[in-house]
C-alpha angles and dihedrals in degrees: 000000000000089000089058091058093043089055093046097041092108090053093044089056092052096057117121121211089258091052092049093048089052095048090044091054093049093047089051090055091048090050092048088052091057089051094047089049090051089052090049093050089050096049091047092048091049088055090052090048090056090050096047092044090052093049090046094050090047095051092046089051091049093047092050091047092047091049094047091051096042113014097204134085112261132164097273094047089046090052092048090050093050086048090051093053093042094052092038089055090043092053095043100045107032109022105037088050087058099047101038113100118275126195109242120187108257125224122259135035124257111262094241089065089070098046095079132117089253091073098032108050138106094260093062115068116222092244091054094053095083090048087053091050090052091050091053091049093047089052091047092046090057090055093047092048094049094047094046091047092054091051091047092048091052092047092048091052089053091050093049090048088052094050088051092048089051091048091053096043093097089055093048090050092045089053091048089051091049093047092049090047093051093045095050 
């Protein structure tokens, strides 16, 4: 990231106040998009957690009832146990990772970052100070957007893997049933 700003230093120094305001507004929109995406991922993952929890509870209840009625391992009980482990792993690895809190970079800079001699010295005209503030925020927005986007990309990948795992769960359980049937 720092190499980006080194390459763009000449352009950064040519910004007018209007340029800086425009870029800042666009950066703020982009940042807000990363936060809305994070919220969407969380909500979708939460829905999957509800689905997987329901299936898991149903399988556990079925397995307990089946064991209570017939205390030996048959094909249906074996299939239910495989399903329990499958959905438990699915929930623990994929879904909980997506719904656990993740630290996103927040907007804005702490005020003390601006009260430094770099902004309040004789070389910087009072009228140029606000432009310098905007430049700092533009640079900081770029970092926030990149970091939040990386987190969102990782969480989207986990969500998609979870969807695929749910899609293939009937096949996994069918294979478990076939293996138990052949083995018995």
